C-alpha positions, 0 to 999 in steps of 0.5 A: 692390524688384526683382531682375533676371536674364537667361539664354539657353535654349540657350548658343551658339544664336542662334536660342534664346529669351532669358529675362529675369526680374524678381522682386518680393516678391510675384511672378516674372515671366519673359519669353522673347524670340526673336532679333528681341526679340519676346516668345514666352512669358511666365510669372508666379508668386505668391510665398508659402508655396509657392515652387514654380515649376511649369507648373501654377502659371503665372499668365501665362494668368490673365485677372485677372493682366493688369494685373500682367503689364503693370506687370512687363513695363513695369518689365522693359523699362525695366530691361533693354531688348533688350540686357541689364540696365541699370545703374541 
């Protein structure tokens, strides 16, 4: 089970990154995309007792989380694509 969301970093700025996120029971994954659809940044937070989504708790740079990021990236891309959330 997953919940999806999308928002612009700066409203009315076509060059601003767009944030797309996916939350599962265990993780919150955020993908920031540039205007061309390329990934410019990623965030990964493990949810649990403390759900503080602060930069010091961002696990996206942790090599041990690579498989998790790859899996969540695939789910997010399949569900949201470049045009936003897809029905289904």
